[in-house]
Residue frames as qw, qx, qy, qz and C-alpha x, y, z in Angstrom:
[[0.750, 0.071, 0.602, -0.264, 79.70, 123.92, 106.86],
 [0.764, 0.626, -0.023, -0.154, 79.90, 124.01, 103.04],
 [0.231, 0.738, -0.631, 0.059, 83.73, 124.01, 103.24],
 [0.482, -0.326, 0.775, -0.245, 83.63, 121.05, 105.61],
 [0.836, 0.319, 0.379, -0.236, 81.43, 119.12, 103.22],
 [0.605, 0.736, -0.299, -0.058, 83.79, 119.86, 100.32],
 [0.058, -0.631, 0.759, -0.149, 86.77, 118.63, 102.39],
 [0.681, -0.072, 0.682, -0.257, 84.88, 115.40, 103.24],
 [0.812, 0.539, 0.139, -0.177, 84.01, 114.82, 99.57],
 [0.379, 0.774, -0.507, 0.014, 87.62, 115.45, 98.52],
 [0.315, -0.467, 0.802, -0.199, 88.89, 113.00, 101.13],
 [0.792, 0.160, 0.533, -0.251, 86.40, 110.38, 99.96],
 [0.732, 0.671, -0.062, -0.100, 87.36, 110.82, 96.30],
 [0.193, 0.761, -0.612, 0.096, 91.05, 110.75, 97.16],
 [0.142, -0.373, 0.881, -0.255, 91.24, 107.87, 99.63],
 [0.780, 0.083, 0.318, -0.533, 87.92, 106.08, 99.06],
 [0.837, 0.419, -0.298, -0.188, 89.00, 104.03, 96.01],
 [0.303, 0.520, -0.745, 0.288, 92.27, 103.12, 97.71],
 [0.400, -0.232, 0.691, -0.555, 90.59, 101.99, 100.91],
 [0.854, 0.203, 0.142, -0.457, 88.04, 99.97, 98.96],
 [0.723, 0.487, -0.490, -0.020, 90.73, 98.29, 96.90],
 [0.058, 0.457, -0.781, 0.421, 92.77, 97.55, 100.06],
 [0.638, -0.101, 0.522, -0.557, 89.74, 95.98, 101.73],
 [0.893, 0.324, -0.089, -0.300, 89.03, 93.75, 98.72],
 [0.537, 0.535, -0.634, 0.152, 92.66, 92.64, 98.53],
 [0.165, -0.379, 0.759, -0.502, 92.80, 91.79, 102.24],
 [0.744, 0.034, 0.419, -0.519, 89.60, 89.75, 101.98],
 [0.643, 0.458, -0.504, -0.349, 90.80, 87.85, 98.90],
 [0.144, 0.292, -0.935, 0.139, 92.40, 84.92, 100.87],
 [0.415, 0.123, 0.728, -0.532, 88.99, 84.17, 102.39],
 [0.651, 0.508, 0.173, -0.537, 87.23, 84.17, 99.00],
 [0.602, 0.611, -0.442, -0.261, 89.67, 82.65, 96.48],
 [0.993, -0.057, 0.018, 0.104, 91.21, 79.26, 95.95],
 [0.612, -0.535, 0.317, 0.489, 94.97, 78.80, 96.19],
 [0.560, 0.284, 0.510, 0.588, 95.26, 78.92, 92.41],
 [0.112, 0.854, 0.344, 0.374, 93.28, 82.14, 92.05],
 [0.441, -0.876, 0.013, 0.193, 95.09, 83.68, 95.02],
 [0.637, -0.286, 0.387, 0.603, 98.50, 82.97, 93.48],
 [0.402, 0.536, 0.487, 0.560, 97.24, 84.44, 90.23],
 [0.124, -0.953, -0.221, -0.164, 96.08, 87.62, 91.97],
 [0.577, -0.696, 0.178, 0.389, 99.39, 87.86, 93.80],
 [0.597, 0.092, 0.442, 0.663, 101.18, 87.67, 90.45],
 [0.176, 0.779, 0.394, 0.455, 99.00, 90.51, 89.17],
 [0.369, -0.922, -0.075, 0.087, 99.92, 92.58, 92.24],
 [0.633, -0.365, 0.302, 0.612, 103.61, 92.19, 91.48],
 [0.388, 0.464, 0.461, 0.649, 102.80, 93.61, 88.06],
 [0.134, -0.923, -0.312, -0.179, 101.01, 96.49, 89.79],
 [0.563, -0.679, 0.091, 0.462, 104.24, 97.30, 91.73],
 [0.506, 0.041, 0.447, 0.736, 106.06, 97.64, 88.41],
 [0.139, 0.721, 0.516, 0.441, 103.22, 99.81, 87.08],
 [0.319, -0.913, -0.182, 0.178, 103.54, 102.29, 89.96],
 [0.533, -0.472, 0.302, 0.634, 107.25, 102.73, 89.24],
 [0.375, 0.281, 0.573, 0.672, 106.59, 103.14, 85.54],
 [0.015, -0.873, -0.453, -0.180, 103.92, 105.74, 86.29],
 [0.394, -0.808, 0.044, 0.435, 106.44, 107.78, 88.27],
 [0.479, -0.237, 0.498, 0.683, 108.82, 107.51, 85.32],
 [0.188, 0.333, 0.668, 0.639, 106.38, 108.03, 82.49],
 [0.117, -0.785, -0.584, -0.170, 103.28, 109.67, 83.88],
 [0.323, -0.906, -0.134, 0.240, 104.93, 112.22, 86.15],
 [0.434, -0.586, 0.371, 0.575, 108.42, 112.54, 84.60],
 [0.548, 0.730, -0.084, -0.400, 107.58, 112.15, 80.92],
 [0.075, 0.542, -0.808, -0.219, 110.07, 109.33, 80.14],
 [0.919, 0.111, 0.010, -0.378, 108.59, 106.31, 78.42],
 [0.196, -0.492, 0.847, 0.043, 110.70, 103.24, 79.19],
 [0.872, 0.192, -0.258, -0.369, 110.20, 100.09, 77.11],
 [0.559, 0.351, -0.716, 0.227, 112.68, 98.14, 79.22],
 [0.503, -0.495, 0.419, -0.571, 111.09, 97.74, 82.65],
 [0.979, -0.019, -0.118, -0.163, 110.87, 94.03, 81.97],
 [0.622, 0.437, -0.509, 0.404, 114.66, 93.89, 82.23],
 [0.084, -0.453, 0.558, -0.691, 114.73, 95.24, 85.79],
 [0.823, -0.200, 0.118, -0.519, 111.77, 93.05, 86.72],
 [0.946, 0.161, -0.282, 0.027, 113.63, 89.95, 85.48],
 [0.385, 0.490, -0.573, 0.533, 116.90, 90.92, 87.20],
 [0.432, -0.403, 0.467, -0.658, 115.10, 91.10, 90.54],
 [0.940, -0.036, 0.025, -0.338, 113.45, 87.73, 89.85],
 [0.795, 0.361, -0.439, 0.214, 116.77, 86.13, 88.91],
 [0.061, 0.532, -0.590, 0.604, 118.45, 87.48, 92.04],
 [0.648, -0.264, 0.439, -0.564, 115.77, 85.94, 94.28],
 [0.944, 0.192, -0.142, -0.228, 115.60, 82.83, 92.06],
 [0.508, 0.494, -0.648, 0.280, 119.31, 82.12, 92.64],
 [0.253, -0.346, 0.681, -0.593, 118.67, 81.87, 96.38],
 [0.820, 0.029, 0.238, -0.519, 115.54, 79.74, 95.92],
 [0.830, 0.386, -0.389, -0.100, 117.38, 77.43, 93.53],
 [0.280, 0.446, -0.748, 0.403, 120.28, 76.93, 95.92],
 [0.494, -0.215, 0.566, -0.624, 117.82, 76.26, 98.75],
 [0.898, 0.172, 0.028, -0.404, 115.99, 73.70, 96.60],
 [0.728, 0.458, -0.506, 0.060, 119.23, 72.02, 95.52],
 [0.830, -0.556, 0.027, 0.044, 120.61, 71.69, 99.02],
 [0.502, -0.630, 0.464, 0.368, 124.25, 70.66, 99.02],
 [0.671, 0.241, 0.581, 0.393, 124.12, 69.72, 95.33],
 [0.101, -0.184, 0.326, 0.922, 124.70, 71.85, 92.28],
 [0.559, 0.442, 0.189, -0.676, 121.61, 73.24, 90.54],
 [0.788, 0.239, 0.566, 0.042, 120.42, 70.78, 87.89],
 [0.588, 0.807, 0.052, 0.017, 121.08, 73.02, 84.85],
 [0.071, -0.827, 0.555, 0.043, 124.72, 73.47, 85.96],
 [0.637, -0.214, 0.740, 0.041, 125.16, 69.68, 86.13],
 [0.732, 0.539, 0.416, -0.011, 123.63, 69.30, 82.68],
 [0.387, 0.911, -0.142, 0.028, 126.05, 71.89, 81.37],
 [0.832, 0.252, -0.322, 0.374, 129.12, 70.10, 82.75],
 [0.066, -0.729, 0.385, -0.561, 129.97, 72.31, 85.72],
 [0.720, -0.175, -0.640, 0.204, 131.35, 70.56, 88.82],
 [0.326, -0.289, -0.465, 0.770, 131.64, 73.52, 91.18],
 [0.043, 0.870, 0.474, -0.126, 129.31, 76.40, 92.00],
 [0.402, 0.615, 0.057, 0.676, 130.32, 79.64, 90.23],
 [0.368, -0.086, -0.432, 0.819, 131.86, 82.16, 92.58],
 [0.188, -0.163, -0.030, -0.968, 129.23, 84.86, 91.97],
 [0.626, -0.374, -0.549, -0.409, 126.49, 82.42, 93.03],
 [0.501, -0.102, -0.708, 0.487, 127.99, 81.89, 96.51],
 [0.056, -0.039, 0.368, -0.927, 126.63, 85.11, 98.16],
 [0.566, -0.142, -0.270, -0.766, 123.11, 84.13, 97.10],
 [0.480, -0.187, -0.843, 0.155, 123.03, 81.33, 99.64],
 [0.085, -0.284, -0.530, 0.795, 121.92, 84.13, 102.00],
 [0.113, 0.716, 0.671, 0.158, 118.30, 85.30, 101.66],
 [0.162, -0.842, -0.127, 0.499, 119.27, 88.77, 102.89],
 [0.258, -0.370, 0.523, 0.723, 121.82, 89.10, 100.09],
 [0.199, 0.336, 0.805, 0.447, 119.28, 87.92, 97.54],
 [0.009, 0.837, 0.538, -0.102, 116.57, 90.35, 98.66],
 [0.186, -0.781, 0.099, 0.588, 118.99, 93.28, 98.74],
 [0.295, -0.189, 0.667, 0.657, 120.40, 92.30, 95.37],
 [0.229, 0.554, 0.768, 0.228, 116.92, 92.07, 93.87],
 [0.021, 0.943, 0.289, -0.162, 116.44, 95.79, 94.61],
 [0.293, -0.768, 0.271, 0.500, 119.96, 97.17, 94.39],
 [0.475, -0.061, 0.672, 0.565, 121.16, 95.51, 91.16],
 [0.296, 0.657, 0.601, 0.346, 118.22, 96.77, 89.02],
 [0.103, -0.963, -0.178, 0.173, 118.32, 100.21, 90.65],
 [0.413, -0.630, 0.377, 0.539, 122.06, 100.60, 90.15],
 [0.452, 0.160, 0.687, 0.546, 121.92, 99.33, 86.58],
 [0.176, 0.827, 0.502, 0.182, 119.06, 101.72, 85.79],
 [0.240, -0.913, -0.002, 0.329, 120.95, 104.56, 87.43],
 [0.471, -0.391, 0.507, 0.607, 124.15, 103.91, 85.48],
 [0.358, 0.398, 0.683, 0.498, 122.35, 103.56, 82.16],
 [0.022, 0.901, 0.432, 0.003, 120.14, 106.55, 82.89],
 [0.324, -0.787, 0.128, 0.508, 123.06, 108.81, 83.78],
 [0.413, -0.173, 0.603, 0.661, 124.90, 107.98, 80.54],
 [0.226, 0.552, 0.697, 0.397, 121.77, 108.45, 78.45],
 [0.091, -0.922, -0.366, 0.083, 120.44, 111.60, 80.11],
 [0.392, -0.640, 0.191, 0.632, 123.89, 113.25, 80.19],
 [0.311, 0.014, 0.629, 0.713, 123.87, 112.99, 76.39],
 [0.348, 0.292, 0.077, -0.888, 120.50, 114.84, 76.28],
 [0.233, -0.076, -0.876, -0.416, 118.79, 111.75, 74.82],
 [0.353, 0.200, 0.582, -0.705, 115.07, 111.84, 75.41],
 [0.650, 0.331, -0.081, -0.679, 111.68, 111.06, 73.83],
 [0.949, 0.223, -0.043, -0.220, 111.42, 108.18, 71.40],
 [0.537, 0.561, -0.596, 0.205, 115.19, 107.69, 71.34],
 [0.274, -0.403, 0.715, -0.502, 115.23, 106.94, 75.10],
 [0.852, 0.046, 0.288, -0.435, 112.41, 104.40, 74.53],
 [0.837, 0.451, -0.305, -0.061, 114.33, 102.70, 71.75],
 [0.221, 0.571, -0.709, 0.350, 117.49, 102.50, 73.86],
 [0.517, -0.265, 0.635, -0.510, 115.68, 100.88, 76.78],
 [0.910, 0.227, 0.105, -0.330, 114.01, 98.42, 74.41],
 [0.672, 0.556, -0.480, 0.088, 117.30, 97.53, 72.73],
 [0.068, -0.528, 0.728, -0.432, 119.02, 97.09, 76.10],
 [0.760, -0.097, 0.442, -0.468, 116.30, 94.66, 77.18],
 [0.904, 0.388, -0.104, -0.148, 116.76, 92.56, 74.07],
 [0.436, 0.623, -0.606, 0.233, 120.55, 92.49, 74.40],
 [0.295, -0.422, 0.717, -0.470, 120.53, 91.37, 78.06],
 [0.862, 0.064, 0.277, -0.419, 117.88, 88.79, 77.29],
 [0.818, 0.484, -0.311, -0.012, 120.07, 87.27, 74.57],
 [0.141, 0.610, -0.683, 0.376, 122.99, 87.30, 76.97],
 [0.580, -0.260, 0.603, -0.482, 121.07, 85.34, 79.58],
 [0.929, 0.254, 0.050, -0.266, 119.95, 82.80, 76.94],
 [0.657, 0.588, -0.454, 0.129, 123.53, 82.26, 75.82],
 [0.003, 0.526, -0.717, 0.457, 124.86, 81.65, 79.33],
 [0.806, -0.195, -0.456, -0.323, 123.22, 78.27, 79.88],
 [0.647, -0.037, -0.651, 0.394, 125.63, 77.01, 82.61],
 [0.203, -0.020, -0.453, 0.868, 125.12, 80.07, 84.81],
 [0.348, 0.062, 0.116, -0.928, 121.54, 81.28, 84.11],
 [0.541, 0.245, 0.762, -0.261, 119.69, 78.18, 82.95],
 [0.141, 0.002, 0.673, 0.726, 119.56, 79.47, 79.39],
 [0.323, -0.250, -0.487, -0.772, 116.18, 79.49, 77.65],
 [0.545, -0.457, -0.701, -0.057, 114.48, 77.56, 80.45],
 [0.208, -0.713, 0.194, -0.641, 115.71, 79.95, 83.14],
 [0.013, -0.238, 0.814, -0.530, 115.51, 79.03, 86.80],
 [0.711, -0.197, -0.384, -0.555, 112.87, 76.37, 87.52],
 [0.753, -0.176, -0.626, 0.098, 111.95, 73.55, 89.91],
 [0.028, -0.394, 0.475, -0.786, 111.77, 75.79, 93.02],
 [0.550, -0.338, -0.759, -0.083, 110.21, 74.08, 96.03],
 [0.500, -0.628, -0.464, 0.374, 110.78, 76.09, 99.22],
 [0.159, 0.720, -0.074, 0.672, 111.30, 79.63, 100.48],
 [0.213, -0.570, 0.505, -0.612, 112.93, 80.21, 103.90],
 [0.072, -0.124, 0.953, -0.265, 112.26, 76.56, 104.62],
 [0.545, 0.322, 0.510, -0.582, 108.54, 76.69, 103.85],
 [0.424, 0.230, 0.798, 0.361, 107.02, 74.71, 100.99],
 [0.125, 0.143, -0.264, -0.946, 105.88, 76.96, 98.13],
 [0.355, -0.236, -0.759, -0.493, 102.94, 74.64, 97.48],
 [0.215, -0.374, -0.784, 0.447, 101.62, 74.90, 101.04],
 [0.063, -0.797, -0.517, -0.304, 98.40, 76.89, 101.53],
 [0.417, -0.835, -0.158, 0.324, 99.79, 78.97, 104.43],
 [0.499, -0.264, 0.314, 0.763, 102.89, 79.82, 102.42],
 [0.204, 0.478, 0.562, 0.643, 100.76, 81.04, 99.52],
 [0.232, -0.883, -0.396, -0.094, 98.63, 83.20, 101.83],
 [0.524, -0.674, 0.012, 0.520, 101.72, 84.60, 103.55],
 [0.429, -0.018, 0.422, 0.798, 103.42, 85.47, 100.23],
 [0.056, 0.684, 0.561, 0.463, 100.18, 87.09, 99.04],
 [0.341, -0.891, -0.281, 0.110, 99.87, 89.27, 102.13],
 [0.536, -0.456, 0.191, 0.684, 103.52, 90.29, 101.85],
 [0.326, 0.303, 0.529, 0.722, 102.88, 91.29, 98.27],
 [0.125, -0.843, -0.461, -0.248, 99.88, 93.40, 99.32],
 [0.482, -0.778, -0.087, 0.393, 102.02, 95.14, 102.02],
 [0.504, -0.199, 0.359, 0.760, 104.85, 95.84, 99.59],
 [0.183, 0.551, 0.553, 0.597, 102.42, 97.23, 97.04],
 [0.267, -0.900, -0.345, -0.011, 100.89, 99.51, 99.69],
 [0.521, -0.631, 0.101, 0.566, 104.37, 100.74, 100.73],
 [0.429, 0.092, 0.482, 0.758, 105.33, 101.38, 97.12],
 [0.028, 0.744, 0.520, 0.418, 102.11, 103.29, 96.50],
 [0.383, -0.885, -0.200, 0.175, 102.57, 105.39, 99.65],
 [0.547, -0.368, 0.254, 0.708, 106.16, 106.08, 98.67],
 [0.293, 0.380, 0.528, 0.700, 104.95, 107.30, 95.32],
 [0.168, -0.869, -0.427, -0.185, 102.33, 109.53, 96.96],
 [0.503, -0.741, -0.024, 0.444, 104.99, 110.99, 99.22],
 [0.495, -0.086, 0.390, 0.771, 107.32, 111.69, 96.30],
 [0.149, 0.596, 0.536, 0.579, 104.59, 113.35, 94.24],
 [0.280, -0.901, -0.323, -0.075, 103.60, 115.55, 97.15],
 [0.595, -0.560, 0.060, 0.573, 107.19, 116.65, 97.81],
 [0.101, 0.812, -0.259, -0.513, 109.42, 119.17, 96.04],
 [0.267, -0.256, 0.836, 0.405, 110.93, 116.33, 94.06],
 [0.384, 0.484, 0.785, 0.043, 107.49, 115.44, 92.66],
 [0.242, 0.888, 0.199, -0.337, 106.86, 119.01, 91.65],
 [0.082, -0.672, 0.546, 0.494, 110.23, 119.16, 89.93],
 [0.381, 0.031, 0.880, 0.282, 109.48, 115.94, 88.07],
 [0.358, 0.722, 0.586, -0.086, 106.19, 117.36, 86.75],
 [0.093, 0.900, -0.116, -0.409, 107.85, 120.65, 85.87],
 [0.240, -0.453, 0.729, 0.454, 110.63, 118.76, 84.06],
 [0.436, 0.345, 0.818, 0.149, 108.02, 116.76, 82.13],
 [0.296, 0.860, 0.389, -0.149, 106.30, 119.93, 81.00],
 [0.367, 0.898, -0.154, 0.186, 109.41, 122.03, 80.28],
 [0.880, -0.191, -0.118, 0.420, 112.86, 120.62, 80.97],
 [0.447, 0.444, -0.067, 0.774, 114.71, 123.80, 79.99],
 [0.337, -0.766, -0.038, -0.546, 112.73, 125.82, 82.53],
 [0.853, -0.518, -0.046, 0.054, 113.89, 123.46, 85.30],
 [0.778, 0.105, -0.030, 0.619, 117.46, 123.74, 84.09],
 [0.190, 0.614, 0.000, 0.766, 117.33, 127.53, 84.01],
 [0.565, -0.740, -0.054, -0.360, 116.01, 127.55, 87.60],
 [0.080, -0.704, 0.655, -0.263, 119.28, 125.95, 88.71],
 [0.825, -0.178, 0.492, -0.212, 118.28, 122.28, 88.97],
 [0.001, -0.436, 0.824, 0.362, 120.06, 119.43, 87.23],
 [0.826, 0.160, -0.055, -0.537, 117.58, 117.45, 85.06],
 [0.591, 0.346, -0.728, -0.008, 120.20, 114.69, 84.52],
 [0.038, 0.167, -0.838, 0.518, 120.29, 113.89, 88.24],
 [0.580, 0.087, 0.351, -0.730, 116.48, 114.13, 88.58],
 [0.796, 0.284, -0.336, -0.416, 115.93, 111.77, 85.66],
 [0.437, 0.321, -0.822, 0.176, 118.59, 109.37, 86.86],
 [0.209, -0.151, 0.715, -0.649, 117.05, 109.30, 90.30],
 [0.712, 0.160, 0.238, -0.640, 113.53, 108.50, 89.17],
 [0.734, 0.368, -0.519, -0.240, 114.78, 105.96, 86.62],
 [0.262, 0.276, -0.860, 0.339, 116.76, 104.14, 89.35],
 [0.410, -0.037, 0.583, -0.700, 113.79, 104.27, 91.66],
 [0.802, 0.249, -0.060, -0.539, 111.49, 102.77, 89.04],
 [0.599, 0.373, -0.709, -0.004, 114.15, 100.08, 88.39],
 [0.003, -0.214, 0.831, -0.514, 114.35, 99.22, 92.05],
 [0.634, 0.089, 0.361, -0.678, 110.57, 98.93, 92.31],
 [0.806, 0.325, -0.353, -0.345, 110.53, 96.60, 89.27],
 [0.369, 0.383, -0.819, 0.218, 113.30, 94.55, 90.92],
 [0.264, -0.092, 0.755, -0.593, 111.42, 93.94, 94.19],
 [0.760, 0.236, 0.069, -0.602, 108.33, 93.08, 92.11],
 [0.680, 0.381, -0.608, -0.152, 110.35, 90.47, 90.25],
 [0.077, 0.276, -0.865, 0.412, 111.57, 88.98, 93.55],
 [0.529, 0.091, 0.548, -0.642, 107.95, 88.62, 94.71],
 [0.733, 0.366, -0.252, -0.515, 106.90, 87.31, 91.30],
 [0.513, 0.329, -0.793, -0.028, 109.26, 84.31, 91.28],
 [0.146, -0.096, 0.825, -0.537, 108.14, 83.38, 94.81],
 [0.635, 0.246, 0.318, -0.659, 104.56, 83.28, 93.58],
 [0.757, 0.476, -0.244, -0.374, 105.12, 81.62, 90.22],
 [0.826, -0.325, 0.451, 0.095, 108.17, 79.49, 90.91],
 [0.735, 0.249, 0.399, 0.489, 109.91, 80.16, 87.60],
 [0.106, 0.884, -0.096, -0.445, 111.76, 82.92, 85.76],
 [0.749, 0.214, 0.452, 0.435, 113.14, 82.80, 82.24],
 [0.266, -0.196, 0.254, 0.909, 114.72, 85.28, 79.75],
 [0.043, 0.558, 0.669, 0.489, 111.27, 85.68, 78.17],
 [0.260, -0.824, -0.408, 0.294, 110.52, 88.10, 80.99],
 [0.297, -0.531, 0.194, 0.769, 113.20, 90.34, 79.47],
 [0.352, 0.370, 0.673, 0.536, 111.44, 90.24, 76.13],
 [0.034, -0.101, -0.149, -0.983, 109.91, 93.31, 74.51],
 [0.390, -0.450, -0.673, -0.440, 106.38, 91.95, 74.85],
 [0.490, -0.572, -0.578, 0.314, 106.19, 92.11, 78.61],
 [0.283, -0.269, -0.108, 0.914, 107.74, 95.60, 78.74],
 [0.163, -0.200, -0.415, -0.872, 105.15, 96.85, 76.25],
 [0.463, -0.528, -0.694, -0.158, 102.38, 95.23, 78.24],
 [0.409, -0.431, -0.446, 0.669, 103.58, 97.18, 81.29],
 [0.023, -0.064, 0.138, 0.988, 103.10, 100.38, 79.33],
 [0.358, -0.357, -0.638, -0.581, 99.60, 99.27, 78.39],
 [0.444, -0.509, -0.683, 0.277, 98.72, 98.71, 82.08],
 [0.223, -0.378, -0.221, 0.871, 99.68, 102.30, 82.91],
 [0.098, -0.039, -0.398, -0.911, 97.97, 103.76, 79.86],
 [0.412, -0.426, -0.702, -0.394, 94.68, 101.96, 80.46],
 [0.446, -0.524, -0.601, 0.408, 94.69, 102.64, 84.18],
 [0.003, -0.972, -0.167, -0.165, 95.49, 106.32, 83.75],
 [0.625, 0.272, -0.252, 0.687, 98.88, 108.03, 83.75],
 [0.101, 0.356, -0.298, 0.880, 99.98, 110.33, 86.56],
 [0.641, -0.477, -0.126, -0.588, 97.48, 108.92, 89.04],
 [0.069, -0.407, 0.850, -0.326, 99.41, 106.05, 90.78],
 [0.578, 0.085, 0.679, -0.445, 96.17, 104.26, 91.68],
 [0.711, 0.517, -0.091, -0.469, 95.19, 103.96, 87.99],
 [0.430, 0.508, -0.739, -0.104, 98.17, 101.83, 86.98],
 [0.253, -0.164, 0.886, -0.353, 97.51, 99.49, 89.91],
 [0.663, 0.340, 0.453, -0.489, 93.91, 98.96, 88.79],
 [0.606, 0.619, -0.329, -0.377, 95.01, 98.75, 85.17],
 [0.160, 0.444, -0.882, 0.004, 97.57, 96.03, 85.88],
 [0.379, 0.035, 0.848, -0.369, 95.08, 93.94, 87.79],
 [0.653, 0.476, 0.310, -0.501, 92.18, 94.37, 85.38],
 [0.509, 0.623, -0.477, -0.354, 94.19, 93.88, 82.19],
 [0.122, 0.339, -0.933, 0.029, 95.82, 90.69, 83.40],
 [0.462, 0.174, 0.743, -0.453, 92.54, 89.41, 84.87],
 [0.660, 0.557, 0.045, -0.502, 90.89, 90.03, 81.50],
 [0.354, 0.565, -0.714, -0.214, 93.78, 88.35, 79.74],
 [0.123, -0.152, 0.959, -0.204, 93.45, 85.28, 81.94],
 [0.531, 0.319, 0.588, -0.520, 89.67, 85.12, 81.76],
 [0.615, 0.602, -0.161, -0.483, 89.48, 85.60, 78.00],
 [0.272, 0.475, -0.823, -0.151, 92.17, 83.01, 77.36],
 [0.262, 0.007, 0.917, -0.301, 90.24, 80.51, 79.49],
 [0.536, 0.470, 0.483, -0.509, 86.89, 81.26, 77.90],
 [0.684, 0.713, 0.018, -0.151, 88.02, 81.81, 74.30],
 [0.700, -0.435, 0.412, 0.388, 91.35, 79.98, 73.90],
 [0.633, 0.297, 0.499, 0.512, 91.50, 80.46, 70.13],
 [0.230, 0.684, 0.306, 0.620, 90.45, 84.12, 69.73],
 [0.448, -0.756, -0.338, 0.337, 91.05, 85.76, 73.12],
 [0.446, -0.201, 0.126, 0.863, 93.77, 88.03, 71.65],
 [0.049, 0.474, 0.482, 0.735, 91.17, 89.74, 69.45],
 [0.403, -0.790, -0.450, -0.107, 88.96, 90.56, 72.44],
 [0.561, -0.587, -0.112, 0.573, 91.89, 91.88, 74.42],
 [0.362, 0.061, 0.306, 0.879, 93.07, 93.98, 71.47],
 [0.120, -0.645, -0.496, -0.569, 89.60, 95.44, 71.00],
 [0.505, -0.764, -0.354, 0.192, 89.51, 96.28, 74.70],
 [0.524, -0.343, 0.061, 0.777, 92.81, 98.12, 74.49],
 [0.184, 0.259, 0.414, 0.853, 91.86, 100.09, 71.35],
 [0.248, -0.721, -0.556, -0.331, 88.41, 100.94, 72.70],
 [0.501, -0.732, -0.271, 0.373, 89.67, 102.33, 75.98],
 [0.448, -0.242, 0.174, 0.843, 92.46, 104.33, 74.35],
 [0.082, 0.359, 0.494, 0.787, 90.17, 105.86, 71.72],
 [0.343, -0.711, -0.501, -0.356, 87.14, 106.50, 73.93],
 [0.559, -0.827, -0.054, 0.029, 88.93, 107.27, 77.19],
 [0.603, 0.604, -0.314, 0.416, 92.41, 108.65, 76.44],
 [0.170, -0.665, 0.487, -0.540, 92.97, 109.44, 80.12],
 [0.319, 0.103, -0.925, 0.180, 92.37, 105.82, 81.09],
 [0.464, -0.520, -0.716, -0.047, 90.07, 104.36, 83.71],
 [0.344, -0.416, -0.395, 0.744, 91.22, 106.95, 86.26],
 [0.028, -0.006, -0.219, -0.975, 90.11, 109.67, 83.85],
 [0.397, -0.427, -0.671, -0.458, 86.58, 108.17, 83.80],
 [0.495, -0.546, -0.589, 0.331, 86.45, 108.19, 87.59],
 [0.249, -0.242, -0.119, 0.930, 87.78, 111.77, 87.65],
 [0.179, -0.217, -0.432, -0.857, 85.05, 112.93, 85.24],
 [0.491, -0.534, -0.666, -0.173, 82.36, 111.25, 87.32],
 [0.465, -0.452, -0.444, 0.618, 83.75, 112.90, 90.47],
 [0.103, -0.068, 0.092, 0.988, 83.83, 116.32, 88.83],
 [0.332, -0.372, -0.560, -0.662, 80.24, 115.91, 87.67],
 [0.537, -0.528, -0.644, 0.133, 79.21, 114.86, 91.19],
 [0.356, -0.353, -0.272, 0.822, 80.97, 117.84, 92.77],
 [0.045, -0.115, -0.293, -0.948, 79.42, 120.22, 90.21],
 [0.443, -0.475, -0.623, -0.436, 75.91, 118.90, 90.92],
 [0.536, -0.519, -0.544, 0.384, 76.42, 119.00, 94.67],
 [0.258, -0.192, -0.083, 0.943, 77.76, 122.55, 94.45],
 [0.197, -0.283, -0.438, -0.830, 74.77, 123.60, 92.38],
 [0.520, -0.547, -0.641, -0.140, 72.33, 122.07, 94.89],
 [0.484, -0.440, -0.402, 0.641, 74.06, 123.79, 97.80],
 [0.115, -0.018, 0.102, 0.988, 73.99, 127.17, 96.03],
 [0.353, -0.416, -0.539, -0.642, 70.29, 126.77, 95.40],
 [0.589, -0.530, -0.604, 0.085, 69.64, 125.79, 99.00],
 [0.371, -0.119, -0.314, 0.866, 71.52, 128.75, 100.53],
 [0.004, -0.823, -0.534, 0.195, 69.13, 131.38, 101.93],
 [0.342, 0.676, 0.131, 0.639, 69.24, 134.80, 100.38],
 [0.358, -0.117, -0.426, 0.822, 70.76, 137.49, 102.64],
 [0.056, -0.826, -0.538, 0.159, 68.32, 139.89, 104.33],
 [0.307, 0.712, 0.070, 0.628, 68.56, 143.48, 103.18],
 [0.439, -0.197, -0.439, 0.759, 70.35, 145.66, 105.70]]
């Protein structure tokens, strides 16, 4: 009986927060206005990125400061389809302003939504895999890996700004009106996109749980703790790192594709260093190596950012900075660490009560 109670408590602590969060997210369309619902959907796309970054940083020990790049690439891939759909038979407006009279050849495949969706995942994943293989093969790790990813993000961002006729330049891709023939401003479209985002987030989270529970997950944790030990056991850390980096890039790409459908705009600013650093903050505050923590962290941090900027438009950055510093100093394991400590205290107290309640054995 005692073992059964322990199993029930473990299941509640493991799946309870996830089920509660899922229920709240599914009820959100009934409780929020279209504006707030779109805002929450945007936060959920950030949460998808945070899960991938947690696999990369929390479980594998590789801190990437360039996830904004893969996020923006996915958004641009989907944005190209949405822009062509909004333009109809005409050229996109920024191409006309730049003097083009025909659609560039590499834009043609993006008339298909299937191509755009696949490209939003495959292009970031392949790019991350290629970069990762070159970097990891050279035994580059730690802060040097972080610097390389940050520099790469800045370089590609500048490239997109300079290619005004093909990317929209500084303004990016804007003035999107429909998706698959449905108006983006319509209430039912907003609800549908929100629910799709919730489903994708759930699938990404479950994929992460499956990976962590598999041999691959154990190898990632072992590699994080001692890479040489994994190498001496006969595994190739280069391939393991490349695989998880590509996976995190693909997750960021699909998040970007969902983001532009919710927001209706993407610009090179998404490739900036600021957004990539904010992604790291979401994971750190939520709790590394927990998967659920980064999801909660992404939602709460961006909700606080939005609420503080509305309530205190002149000084909201100070409140947000104090929140970050306070959580990091007082709770270094993040919000998930607080929940874990509470759960451990509850289990310890319950175990103590059960031990007191057990009858003493009769003497034989």
